[in-house]
N, C-alpha and C positions, 0 to 999 in steps of 0.2 A: 455525407448525405444527411438529410433531416428525417427525424422520426415523425410519427403521425401527430405529434404535438408541436412540431416546428423546431425542435431542439437539434442543433447541428452536432452530430456524433463524430468525434475526432480522436477519441482516446481509448485505447485498449489496455486493460490490465490482465496480464497472463500469470496465473499461478503455475509454476513449472513443477512443483511437488508439494504434497502436504507434509512431507517429512520435515522434522526440525530437530536441532540439537539442543533446544531448550524446552522447558515445560512451564510456560507462563501461567500464572494463576487465573487470568481472565480468558485464556485461550484453551489450553489443554493440560491442566495441572497433573493429571495422571499419565500423560504421554500416550494415551490409548489410541489416538488418531494421528499420532506423529510418525507412525511407521506404516508403510504401504508397499505393496508389490510393485517394484519399479516397472514391470512389464505393462502395468496399467497407465503409466505416464505417457503423454505425448512425446514422441521422439523429436530431436532437433529439426529433422527434415519436415515432420508433420507440423510443428510449430511454424516453421517458415512458410509452409503452404497456406496455413490459415491466415497468417499475417499478410501474405500476398493478396488473398481474397479480401481481407479487411481493408487493405490499402486501396483496392479498386473502388470502394464505396466512400473513401475519404478519410480513413483513419491515418493520422499523422504522428501521433505520439503513442509510444508503447512503454508500459512499466512492467518489469519482470518482478514477480513476487513469489511467495510460498504460503504456508510453511516457511522454510528457510532455503532460498534458492541456491546458496553456496554449498549446500550438501550434495548437489548434483555434480558428479565428476565431469560432466560435459557442459557445464554452465557457460564457459567461455565460448564454446562452439555455438550455443544457443544465442548468445549476445551477438556474435559475428553474423550469424544467419539473419537475425531480425534486423540488424543494422544495415545489411546489404539490400534489403527490400526497397525497391523504387517507391518513393512517396513517403517513406518513414523519415521524419525529420528529427526526432528526438527519442532516444532510448535511455531509460532510467531504471533503477532497481531499488527495491525495499529489502533491507537485510537487518539481522540482529547484530551484524558486525563481528561475530566471534571469529570467523575465518577470513575477514576482510583483509588483514595484513598480508595474507598469502596471495590474494587474488587481485588486489586493487590495480596494479600496473597492467596485468593481463586483460582485465575488464576495460580499462581505459584504451589500451591498444586495440581491443576488439570492437570499439565503437560506443561504449557506454559513455553517457554525458554527465549524469548526475546520480546522486545517491540519497535515499532516505534511510536513516539508521534508527531503529527502535531502541530507546533507552528509557526505562521507567524509574530509575533511581541513580543518583551519583554517589551513593554510599554503598561500599562494597557488600556489606552484610545484607542490606535491604535488597540490593540488586540480585544477590544470590537467592534470597527468599522469593522475590517476585518471579524470577525466571526459573526457579527449580534447579539451581546449581550453576548458573552462568558466572563467568569471570569478567567483571567490569574492566579490568586492565586490558584484556584482549580486545574488547570492543573499542576502548579509547585509543589503543595502539592502531587498530584498523582505521579509525577516523583520521588520525595523524598521517597514516600512509596515503589515504585517499586524497587528503588535501595536498600532500607532497606531489602526487602525480597529476593533479589538476582536475579531479572529479569535484567540481564546485558549481553551485553552493551545496554544502552538506545540509540536509534537513534532519533535525533530531525530532523524532516523533515520541511524545510521551502521553500515555493514557493516564489521566489523573484519576486517583481513587481516594475518596475521602477517608481520612484516618490512616492512610498507608503512605502515600508520597506527596500529598498536597502541601506538606511543610517544606518541599524542595522547589517550589515554583520559582522563587527568585534566583536560586542557584542555576536553574536551567536557563532562565532569561540571561544570566551573566555569561553563559557560554557564547553568546553572540557579540560580546563586547569587543574582543580583540581579534576575532577570526570571522571569515565569511560563512558563518553558521546561521541557519534559521531554526530557532527553537520553537517547536509547534506543540500545542496542547490539544488533546483529543478527548472529547467527552466519552465516558464509558457507554458502550452500546449493548443492547439486550441480545447478544449473540453468544451462545454457549451458556452453561449452567451458572457461571459466576455472574455474568452480565444480566441474565434473566432474574436471578435471585437477589441482586444487590442494587436495586434502583436507588436505595437510600445513600449509596456511596458515590452517586454521580456528583461531580464537581462541575457546576455550570460555568462555562467560560465567561459569561457576562459578569458574574461576580468577581472573577479573577481580574477582569479588565477594569471594572469600577473601583476596585481597591488599589489600583495603580494608575493614578492620573498622569504619570509621566509618560505613559504609552501614547504615542501619537498615531492616529489612524492613517493608513495608506489607502487611497482609492484603488479599487480593483482594476487591474489591467486585463485580467482573464476572468470573465464571469463564470466560466465553467469550472474554475478551480474552487475546491471546497473551503479553502483557508481564507480567513480575513487577516490581513497583516497590519502590524504596527511597528513603528520605529522607536528607538530610544536615542536621545541626543548623544552623539559621540560614539555610538556603537557601529561596528562594521556590518553586523548582520541584522536580522529582523526577528520579530516575534509573531508567530502565527497561531490562529485559533480555529479548530475544526469542530463545529458544533451541531452534529446530526440530531441531537436530542432536543435542543432548544431553538435551533434555527434550521428549518427545512429548506434546503437549497436545491430541491429536485427540479424546479422549473428551469434551472440553468445547467443541469447535469449533462455532461457531454461524453460519458464513458460507458463502456461495455466490459464485461468480464469473461475470461476464459479459464476454466478450471483445468487442473493437471490431467484429469481423466476425460477430457474432451467434451465438456459441457459449457455452453454459453449461458451465462447468468446475466441478464440485462440490468438487474438492479440488486444492489447489496442487500437491501431490506425487503425483498420480495422473493418468495421461494420458487418462482417460476424459472425453469431451466430447459434448455433444449440440447439433447445429446447429438453431437455431430460426428462422433467417432466412427460409427459404421459407414456413414456417407463418405467421410474423408478416406476411408480405407477401401471401400468397394465401389463408390460412384463419385469420385472426385470432381467429375465434370459438372455435377449438380450443386457443388458447394457454394459457388458464388451466389446463386439464386436463393439458397436457403439462408445464408448469412444476411443477405439483403432483407429478407422477410423478418428475420429475428430482430434485427436492429430497428427496422421500421416500427415494429410492434412493442418496443421498449415500454414498460409500465410508466404511468404518469408520476408515480412517487413511491417512496418506501412506506412501511407500516410500523415503524418504531413508535412506541407510545400507544399502540392499539392492541395490547395483550399479544404482541407478535412473538412467535417462537421460530427461530431459524432451523431449517432442515439440515443445515451443515454448521460445523464449527468454523471459526475464522480461518484456521489452518487449511480447511478444505476449499474455502472460497477464494482466499488470496487477500493478504493484508493491504 
């Protein structure tokens, strides 16, 4: 369906948990919000019900996120249920990859098509520092396993932070040389204490591109996708740039978000949310109408750069 501004909304991002097995510096370095009562999470059956309602209004793509979705013991069931919904054409996942080596084949068999893996350093000690104790080897092992079972392309998401990991840009680009990997750079956003207090650490993607004239621009095939892609001659993969701070792509935004505690958040950079948990559990017959209203009234755009402060950390919204 189209919202009130004429945008065709086709993409649902579901945060299935705010729990995580890492404590990234720009997300939740103390780990305070990475633990929750699992009883507050939507169940696999409830997630399927919401996706069915979403499919009725034209949602075709679903991305499962967190927190870290692979900390849920029922994550394979969730993938299977979402994939089974009529009208859903593509199911993907964003993960930190720590447990991916154990789940890759089950996820593929359950209907998962593609993966985004968050990696903010290719140096073991720096990776451990940024993630609050993560093991880079496990994440890289998970990527290898995902490629082996056919979860392709793999998209590597890297949040660039000036003075922290911006010296590794070319190393990340080289990941796409010999394998079907899309290396993507994301500008640091003002979500959570680190992002709000470190605007001076934003690395603007335009500068990264301008310093590398060998990157060749690819015309967008999907206007709703936030990334602008480039190719490098002789490379199997691509290089992408997601620039929420320097390039506002709200006019083409085609997505809606569902949090693990049953709230629909129509815009990442707007604090407006609607709690659908009670209706889902007590009056499910009215859910279709409510979802239609929420999607139709999606805000015109985000408020980054306007002294914006998010009411939730990224782990509670969904990466």
